[in-house]
C-alpha positions as CSV (number, residue, x, y, z in Angstrom):
1,M,-24.3,-25.0,-59.4
2,R,-23.7,-28.2,-57.6
3,V,-22.5,-28.2,-54.0
4,G,-20.7,-31.3,-52.8
5,P,-22.3,-33.2,-49.9
6,S,-19.2,-32.7,-47.6
7,L,-19.2,-29.0,-48.2
8,L,-23.0,-28.8,-47.5
9,A,-22.5,-30.9,-44.3
10,L,-19.7,-28.7,-43.2
11,S,-21.7,-25.5,-43.6
12,V,-24.7,-26.9,-41.7
13,A,-22.4,-28.1,-38.9
14,L,-20.7,-24.7,-38.8
15,S,-24.1,-22.9,-38.7
16,A,-25.4,-25.1,-36.0
17,S,-22.3,-24.6,-33.8
18,L,-22.5,-20.8,-34.1
19,L,-26.2,-20.4,-33.4
20,P,-26.1,-21.3,-29.7
21,A,-23.1,-19.0,-29.2
22,A,-24.9,-16.1,-30.9
23,A,-28.0,-16.7,-28.8
24,H,-26.0,-16.9,-25.6
25,A,-24.2,-13.6,-26.5
26,E,-27.4,-11.8,-27.0
27,E,-29.2,-13.2,-23.9
28,T,-26.5,-12.4,-21.3
29,S,-25.5,-8.9,-20.3
30,P,-21.9,-7.8,-20.8
31,E,-19.5,-9.1,-18.3
32,A,-18.7,-6.7,-15.4
33,A,-15.5,-4.9,-15.8
34,A,-12.6,-6.0,-13.5
35,V,-11.4,-3.4,-11.0
36,E,-7.7,-3.4,-10.1
37,S,-6.3,-1.4,-7.3
38,S,-2.6,-0.6,-6.5
39,P,-0.9,1.8,-4.1
40,R,-0.2,5.3,-5.3
41,W,3.5,4.8,-5.5
42,A,4.3,8.5,-6.3
43,L,2.6,9.5,-3.1
44,V,4.4,6.8,-1.1
45,G,7.7,7.9,-2.6
46,V,7.2,11.6,-1.9
47,G,6.1,10.9,1.7
48,A,9.1,8.6,2.2
49,G,11.5,11.2,0.8
50,V,10.0,14.0,2.9
51,F,10.4,11.8,6.0
52,A,13.9,10.7,5.2
53,V,15.2,14.2,4.6
54,S,13.6,15.6,7.8
55,Y,14.7,12.7,9.9
56,G,18.2,13.0,8.4
57,V,18.3,16.6,9.4
58,S,17.1,15.7,12.9
59,V,19.8,13.1,13.4
60,F,22.4,15.6,12.0
61,V,21.3,18.2,14.5
62,G,21.3,15.7,17.4
63,L,24.9,14.6,16.5
64,T,26.4,18.0,15.9
65,S,24.9,19.6,18.9
66,Q,26.7,17.2,21.2
67,S,30.0,18.8,20.3
68,V,28.9,22.4,21.0
69,T,30.2,23.4,24.5
70,D,28.5,26.7,25.0
71,V,25.2,25.2,26.3
72,D,24.2,21.9,27.9
73,H,23.0,19.8,24.9
74,S,22.3,16.6,26.8
75,G,18.6,16.6,25.7
76,Y,19.5,16.6,22.0
77,G,20.1,12.8,22.0
78,W,16.3,12.5,21.5
79,M,16.6,13.9,18.0
80,A,17.7,10.4,16.8
81,V,14.2,9.0,17.7
82,P,11.9,9.4,14.7
83,V,8.7,11.5,14.9
84,V,8.6,12.0,18.7
85,G,12.3,12.9,19.2
86,P,12.0,16.5,18.2
87,F,9.0,17.0,20.4
88,V,10.8,15.4,23.4
89,T,13.9,17.5,22.7
90,V,11.8,20.7,23.1
91,G,11.0,19.7,26.6
92,E,14.3,18.2,27.6
93,A,17.0,20.5,26.1
94,P,17.6,24.2,26.7
95,L,16.8,25.6,23.3
96,K,18.0,28.8,21.7
97,R,15.3,31.2,20.4
98,D,15.5,30.0,16.8
99,E,15.5,26.4,17.8
100,K,12.2,26.7,19.6
101,L,10.5,26.9,16.1
102,T,12.8,24.7,14.0
103,I,13.1,21.7,16.2
104,P,9.4,21.1,16.5
105,A,9.0,21.9,12.8
106,L,11.3,18.9,12.0
107,G,8.9,16.6,14.0
108,V,5.9,18.1,12.1
109,V,7.5,17.5,8.7
110,Q,8.3,13.9,9.8
111,V,4.7,13.4,10.6
112,I,3.6,14.8,7.3
113,G,6.0,12.6,5.4
114,L,4.7,9.5,7.2
115,G,1.1,10.6,6.5
116,L,1.8,11.0,2.8
117,A,3.4,7.6,2.6
118,A,0.5,6.0,4.5
119,A,-2.1,7.8,2.3
120,G,-0.5,6.2,-0.7
121,F,-1.5,2.8,0.7
122,V,-4.8,3.8,2.4
123,F,-6.2,5.5,-0.8
124,P,-5.1,3.3,-3.6
125,K,-5.7,4.1,-7.2
126,T,-8.3,2.0,-8.9
127,K,-8.3,1.1,-12.6
128,E,-11.3,-0.4,-14.3
129,T,-10.4,-2.8,-17.1
130,P,-13.2,-3.5,-19.6
131,A,-14.5,-7.0,-20.2
132,A,-12.9,-9.0,-22.9
133,A,-14.4,-8.6,-26.4
134,R,-16.5,-11.6,-27.6
135,A,-17.7,-12.2,-31.1
136,A,-19.7,-14.9,-33.0
137,F,-20.5,-15.3,-36.7
138,V,-24.1,-16.0,-37.5
139,P,-25.3,-17.2,-40.9
140,G,-27.8,-14.9,-42.5
141,G,-28.1,-11.1,-42.4
142,P,-30.6,-8.7,-41.1
143,Q,-34.3,-9.7,-41.5
144,G,-33.4,-13.1,-42.9
145,S,-31.3,-11.9,-45.9
146,A,-28.4,-13.9,-47.2
147,G,-24.9,-13.4,-45.8
148,A,-23.3,-13.5,-42.4
149,T,-23.5,-11.3,-39.4
150,V,-21.1,-10.7,-36.6
151,V,-22.7,-10.6,-33.1
152,G,-20.8,-9.8,-29.9
153,T,-19.6,-7.4,-27.3
154,F,-16.8,-5.1,-28.1
């Protein structure tokens, strides 16, 4: 069987170009995986929702208590201030027995909501993406046999 000179030259050039790539692939260690981090959006959303609901209730209590005339409710204006408002209201306004527990509880729930939202940013989720696959064709098979071998990182 006669092989044309151009085909022979092409196969030699192809073999020569692949050998350094195969040697390089075997000598180097696999690339380190990339690490991506992003906020835990579910935790941020839940925290923001908890805060929004409890703050909305606080504002509602502050606004509706102004119209009640049986007790002096001048201290209830603090309920519109986020987080510290319910705690200041406990010291400023004359509270009924059931309000002595519910008003501070609104402040505690606001703090929990903000804490959950902040935790979503402070403790992000990390995702490790594997290194890209690399492959090279090498002429010859195992132990010098004829054929081609694929060498690489997958």
